[in-house]
C-alpha positions as CSV (number, residue, x, y, z in Angstrom):
1,M,-14.9,5.9,-16.8
2,E,-11.7,4.9,-18.6
3,K,-10.7,1.3,-18.7
4,N,-7.8,0.0,-17.2
5,L,-6.9,2.9,-15.0
6,K,-4.4,2.4,-12.1
7,T,-3.1,5.0,-9.4
8,Q,0.7,4.9,-9.5
9,G,2.6,5.3,-6.1
10,F,6.1,6.0,-5.2
11,Y,7.2,7.7,-1.4
12,L,10.7,8.5,0.8
13,V,10.2,7.8,4.0
14,D,13.1,9.1,6.7
15,V,13.8,7.6,9.7
16,D,16.6,7.5,12.5
17,V,17.6,5.0,15.0
18,V,14.8,3.3,14.1
19,A,14.0,-0.5,14.0
20,L,10.9,-0.8,11.3
21,N,10.6,-4.4,10.8
22,N,12.6,-7.8,13.1
23,A,13.3,-10.6,12.0
24,G,13.9,-12.5,15.1
25,K,16.4,-13.8,16.9
26,S,20.2,-12.8,15.7
27,T,22.7,-14.9,14.7
28,L,25.6,-12.5,14.6
29,S,24.7,-11.4,18.4
30,N,26.5,-11.6,21.8
31,F,23.4,-11.9,23.4
32,D,21.1,-14.6,23.7
33,N,18.2,-12.5,23.5
34,G,19.5,-10.2,20.4
35,V,17.1,-8.8,18.1
36,A,18.0,-8.9,14.4
37,T,16.2,-6.6,12.0
38,K,15.3,-7.5,7.7
39,T,18.3,-6.9,5.8
40,I,18.5,-8.3,2.3
41,T,22.0,-7.8,0.0
42,K,22.0,-6.8,-3.7
43,N,25.1,-6.2,-5.6
44,G,27.3,-7.1,-2.4
45,R,25.5,-4.3,-0.4
46,T,23.0,-4.2,2.8
47,Y,20.0,-3.2,2.3
48,V,17.4,-2.7,5.1
49,Y,13.8,-3.4,4.5
50,V,9.9,-3.7,5.7
51,S,7.9,-6.6,4.4
52,G,4.9,-5.5,1.9
53,Q,2.9,-7.4,4.7
54,A,3.9,-5.0,7.1
55,V,3.4,-1.9,5.4
56,R,-0.2,-3.5,4.2
57,F,-0.8,-4.1,8.3
58,W,0.1,-0.3,9.1
59,W,-1.8,1.2,6.1
60,R,-5.0,-1.4,7.3
61,N,-4.8,0.3,10.9
62,T,-4.4,4.1,9.8
63,L,-7.6,3.2,7.5
64,Q,-9.0,2.6,10.8
65,K,-7.7,4.6,13.1
66,N,-7.6,7.7,11.3
67,L,-10.6,7.5,8.4
68,G,-13.2,5.9,10.5
69,W,-12.9,2.5,8.4
70,T,-15.0,-1.1,10.3
71,L,-11.7,-3.9,9.5
72,S,-13.1,-6.9,8.4
73,P,-13.9,-9.1,11.1
74,V,-10.9,-11.9,11.5
75,I,-12.2,-15.5,11.6
76,R,-10.3,-18.3,13.0
77,E,-10.4,-21.8,12.5
78,D,-7.6,-24.4,13.2
79,K,-4.6,-23.0,11.8
80,V,-6.8,-21.1,9.1
81,A,-7.9,-17.5,9.7
82,Y,-9.5,-15.3,7.2
83,T,-12.2,-12.1,7.3
84,N,-15.6,-11.9,6.6
85,A,-15.0,-11.9,2.9
86,N,-17.6,-9.5,2.6
87,P,-16.2,-6.4,0.6
88,L,-19.6,-4.6,0.3
89,K,-19.9,-4.0,3.7
90,Y,-16.3,-3.8,4.8
91,G,-13.8,-1.5,3.3
92,D,-10.9,-3.3,3.7
93,D,-12.1,-6.7,1.9
94,D,-12.7,-4.8,-1.0
95,I,-8.9,-2.8,-1.0
96,F,-7.1,-5.4,0.1
97,G,-9.0,-8.7,-1.3
98,Y,-9.3,-11.7,0.6
99,M,-9.6,-15.6,0.6
100,R,-12.4,-17.6,2.3
101,A,-13.6,-21.4,1.9
102,A,-17.4,-21.0,2.9
103,S,-20.7,-22.2,2.7
104,E,-24.2,-20.7,2.2
105,E,-27.9,-22.0,2.9
106,I,-30.1,-22.4,-0.5
107,E,-33.0,-23.1,-1.2
108,G,-33.5,-26.5,-3.2
109,K,-35.8,-27.8,-5.7
110,D,-37.7,-29.6,-3.1
111,G,-38.1,-26.4,-0.8
112,K,-35.4,-27.6,1.7
113,V,-32.7,-25.3,2.8
114,K,-29.5,-26.6,2.2
115,K,-25.7,-26.1,2.6
116,Q,-23.6,-25.2,-0.4
117,N,-20.1,-25.2,-0.2
118,I,-18.4,-21.8,-2.2
119,T,-14.9,-20.3,-2.1
120,V,-14.7,-17.0,-2.5
121,T,-11.5,-15.2,-3.5
122,R,-10.4,-11.8,-4.8
123,V,-7.3,-10.4,-5.8
124,S,-6.2,-7.3,-4.0
125,P,-7.0,-4.0,-5.8
126,L,-4.2,-2.7,-4.0
127,Q,-0.6,-3.7,-4.5
128,N,2.5,-2.7,-2.5
129,S,6.4,-2.7,-2.3
130,V,8.7,-3.5,0.6
131,L,9.5,-0.5,1.9
132,V,13.6,-0.7,1.5
133,S,16.3,1.5,2.2
134,A,17.4,3.9,-0.9
135,S,20.6,3.4,0.0
136,A,23.2,0.9,1.5
137,V,23.1,0.4,5.3
138,R,25.0,-0.6,7.8
139,P,22.4,-1.6,10.8
140,V,24.5,-1.4,14.5
141,E,23.6,-3.4,17.6
142,N,23.0,-1.5,20.4
143,W,23.2,-2.8,24.0
144,S,20.0,-2.0,25.6
145,S,18.4,-3.1,29.4
146,M,14.7,-4.4,31.0
147,A,15.5,-2.8,34.1
148,R,13.0,-1.7,37.3
149,Q,13.7,-0.7,40.6
150,E,14.6,-4.1,42.4
151,G,16.8,-7.3,41.0
152,D,19.0,-7.0,38.1
153,S,18.6,-5.7,34.9
154,V,18.3,-8.2,32.2
155,P,20.3,-6.7,29.1
156,Y,19.7,-7.7,25.3
157,G,20.9,-6.3,21.8
158,K,18.7,-4.8,18.9
159,Q,19.8,-3.9,15.8
160,E,18.6,0.0,14.6
161,Y,19.1,1.6,11.6
162,S,18.7,5.3,9.9
163,A,17.7,5.4,6.7
164,I,15.8,7.1,3.7
165,M,13.8,4.5,2.4
166,K,11.5,4.3,-1.0
167,G,8.6,2.0,-1.7
168,M,5.6,2.1,-4.1
169,F,2.0,0.9,-5.1
170,C,-0.5,0.3,-7.4
171,L,-4.3,0.9,-6.9
172,D,-6.5,-0.7,-10.0
173,L,-9.4,2.0,-9.8
174,N,-11.2,0.4,-12.1
175,M,-11.4,-2.9,-9.5
176,V,-12.6,-0.6,-6.0
177,G,-16.1,-1.7,-5.6
178,T,-16.3,-4.0,-9.0
179,F,-17.0,-7.4,-8.3
180,S,-16.8,-10.9,-10.4
181,D,-18.6,-14.0,-10.0
182,Y,-16.6,-16.4,-12.2
183,N,-16.5,-19.7,-10.9
184,K,-12.4,-18.7,-11.3
185,T,-9.4,-18.3,-9.0
186,G,-9.4,-14.9,-7.4
187,Y,-12.3,-14.2,-10.0
188,K,-14.9,-15.7,-7.5
189,N,-15.5,-12.7,-5.6
190,L,-18.9,-13.1,-4.8
191,S,-21.1,-15.8,-3.8
192,E,-25.2,-16.1,-5.2
193,A,-26.1,-14.1,-1.8
194,L,-24.0,-11.4,-1.5
195,K,-24.8,-10.3,-5.6
196,K,-28.1,-10.9,-4.6
197,D,-27.1,-8.3,-1.1
198,A,-25.3,-5.6,-3.2
199,I,-28.1,-5.3,-5.6
200,E,-31.2,-5.0,-3.3
201,N,-29.3,-3.3,-0.4
202,Y,-26.6,-1.6,-1.6
203,N,-27.6,0.1,-4.7
204,A,-25.2,-2.2,-7.0
205,A,-25.5,-2.1,-10.4
206,E,-24.6,-5.0,-13.3
207,I,-21.7,-3.8,-15.6
208,N,-20.5,-5.3,-18.8
209,D,-17.0,-6.5,-18.6
210,E,-14.7,-4.8,-21.1
211,F,-12.3,-7.7,-20.9
212,V,-14.7,-10.8,-20.5
213,E,-17.1,-11.3,-23.1
214,G,-20.4,-12.4,-22.1
215,K,-19.9,-11.7,-18.4
216,N,-20.8,-9.2,-16.4
217,L,-19.5,-7.5,-13.2
218,V,-21.1,-5.9,-10.3
219,R,-20.4,-2.6,-8.9
220,L,-20.5,-0.1,-6.4
221,P,-21.9,3.5,-6.3
222,Y,-19.7,5.9,-7.9
223,E,-19.7,7.9,-4.2
224,K,-19.1,4.4,-2.2
225,R,-16.0,3.6,-5.0
226,I,-14.8,7.0,-4.9
227,E,-14.7,7.0,-1.0
228,R,-12.8,4.0,-0.9
229,A,-10.0,5.0,-3.4
230,T,-9.5,8.2,-1.8
231,E,-9.4,7.6,1.7
232,T,-7.0,4.8,0.5
233,I,-4.6,7.2,-0.4
234,A,-5.6,9.7,1.9
235,A,-4.3,7.1,4.7
236,L,-0.4,7.9,3.5
237,K,-1.2,11.5,5.6
238,T,-0.9,10.0,9.0
239,I,0.4,6.5,8.5
240,A,2.2,5.0,11.3
241,G,3.7,1.7,12.5
242,G,6.8,-0.3,12.8
243,A,8.2,-2.2,15.7
244,M,10.2,-1.0,18.7
245,Q,8.2,2.5,18.5
246,T,7.9,2.8,22.4
247,S,11.9,4.1,22.1
248,N,12.6,3.8,18.8
249,L,10.0,6.0,17.2
250,G,10.2,6.6,14.2
251,D,7.8,8.2,11.4
252,V,7.0,6.3,8.3
253,T,5.0,9.1,6.8
254,P,5.9,10.0,3.1
255,K,8.7,13.1,3.2
256,F,8.4,12.7,-1.0
257,I,5.7,11.5,-3.3
258,I,5.1,11.2,-6.6
259,L,1.1,10.3,-7.9
260,A,-0.1,9.7,-10.9
261,T,-3.0,7.8,-13.0
262,T,-2.1,5.9,-15.6
263,N,-3.9,3.3,-18.4
264,T,-1.3,0.5,-17.7
265,G,0.0,-1.5,-15.1
266,N,3.5,-0.8,-15.2
267,H,5.1,1.4,-12.4
268,P,7.3,4.2,-14.1
269,F,9.0,5.9,-11.2
270,S,10.8,3.5,-9.5
271,H,14.3,4.3,-10.0
272,V,13.5,8.4,-9.8
273,V,15.7,7.8,-6.7
274,T,19.3,6.0,-6.9
275,S,22.1,5.5,-4.6
276,S,25.3,7.5,-5.1
277,G,29.1,7.2,-3.8
278,D,31.9,4.7,-3.9
279,R,29.6,2.3,-1.3
280,D,25.9,3.2,-2.3
281,E,25.9,5.2,0.9
282,Y,23.8,8.4,-0.3
283,V,20.7,9.2,-1.4
284,K,20.3,10.4,-5.2
285,F,17.0,12.4,-6.4
286,D,17.6,11.9,-10.6
287,E,16.0,15.0,-12.5
288,N,16.8,13.7,-15.8
289,A,15.5,10.0,-15.0
290,L,12.6,11.8,-13.7
291,R,12.4,13.5,-17.6
292,E,13.0,10.5,-19.2
293,V,9.7,9.0,-17.5
294,L,7.6,11.9,-18.5
295,I,8.4,12.2,-22.1
296,E,8.3,8.1,-22.2
297,Y,5.4,7.2,-20.2
298,K,3.7,11.0,-21.9
299,E,0.8,9.0,-23.8
300,T,-0.3,6.9,-20.3
301,F,-1.0,9.8,-18.0
302,R,-4.1,10.4,-17.4
303,G,-4.5,14.2,-15.8
304,K,-1.7,15.6,-13.8
305,V,1.4,13.9,-12.2
306,F,1.5,15.6,-8.6
307,I,4.6,15.9,-7.1
308,G,5.4,16.1,-2.9
309,R,8.1,17.2,-0.7
310,R,7.8,17.9,2.9
311,T,10.1,21.2,3.9
312,G,12.9,19.9,5.3
313,F,14.0,17.3,3.3
314,F,15.4,17.0,-0.2
315,N,15.9,20.8,0.1
316,D,18.8,20.7,-2.6
317,Y,16.0,19.2,-5.3
318,D,13.7,22.3,-4.8
319,E,14.8,24.1,-7.4
320,R,15.1,21.5,-10.1
321,I,11.7,19.4,-9.5
322,K,10.1,23.6,-9.6
323,I,12.4,23.6,-13.2
324,I,10.6,20.2,-14.4
325,Q,7.8,21.8,-13.3
326,K,7.7,24.4,-15.5
327,E,9.3,22.4,-18.6
328,F,6.1,20.0,-18.3
329,D,3.9,22.7,-17.6
330,G,0.3,21.3,-17.4
331,L,1.4,17.8,-16.4
332,V,3.3,18.2,-13.6
333,E,2.2,19.3,-9.9
334,Y,4.4,20.4,-7.4
335,G,3.6,21.3,-3.7
336,P,3.5,20.0,-0.2
337,I,3.2,16.8,0.7
338,N,-0.8,16.9,1.8
339,A,-1.5,19.2,-0.6
340,M,-0.6,17.0,-3.3
341,I,-2.7,14.2,-2.0
342,D,-5.8,16.1,-1.6
343,A,-5.2,17.5,-5.3
344,Y,-4.5,13.9,-7.1
345,C,-7.5,12.8,-4.8
346,E,-9.9,15.4,-6.6
347,Q,-8.9,14.9,-9.8
348,L,-9.6,11.2,-9.2
349,K,-13.4,12.5,-8.2
350,E,-13.4,13.5,-11.8
351,Q,-11.2,10.3,-13.2
352,M,-13.6,7.2,-11.6
353,K,-16.8,8.5,-12.8
């Protein structure tokens, strides 16, 4: 497996009249119990967004419900909460990272069993951005009420919006199923007991760390690593989530996606979709920006760049993307969303060997 391989993903979702991530009480509402949505300003314009933490919550839940992952149990002590921190047994600990101050029993020189404090941490191989509107948006406050057959209704206000939203992610393929035990924050992934367990019971092997001379890593078998990597990406086909879905149901699966493997950590696709218009209220696919990326980052790509689009979304750009596919024949593959995700995952099976 080539070192420093990353899956770079860029995607768009298209939602109407939603409130995907709320920000608590609205200070602008006439209602005492008005609810605000998350917004941020840039260049004097307002953009709605979903926090990166919320996106990760959706992602974990989808892996559990749709791909059968058993999630790492959450342990709560006073005001502290942490997962089991066992990436051998739990795929989400492997992919999403963890930090846990724990203790383990060891046998001392005198033969007595003692407890030793140990803190294990893991930097998440999966990095993701917030999900932010690709154009300026003005949320509106709508009047709602809690009403039943008897008694007065209770009115409240909530902010809603329609938007095309963009997100990015990066999955470090070399880190998936691969663990270090250096005495350094973020790199002490395994305790001595877990390291022994990995080798004896999970068929893991020790390999040389290509970046740190004289250090070894513990790596799970190929089958487990490729399973976790491809299922993490495949979860995007059915990802679901968001606040107020009972009355503001929104589909948050990608309607446009770009997937590529690179040998750098730089994300090249962040500006292939931009806003336009006098008030930045329209979303535009910039095919020239994509061409520039394909040319300037050509040496960093490994394998093909996969572009997926859902019919009914960005229909006006269909022929333009097909032209780019012809211009970069052998580098770009274009088709339906799920087919492109599946095709990229097939490519990963060779790249992660």
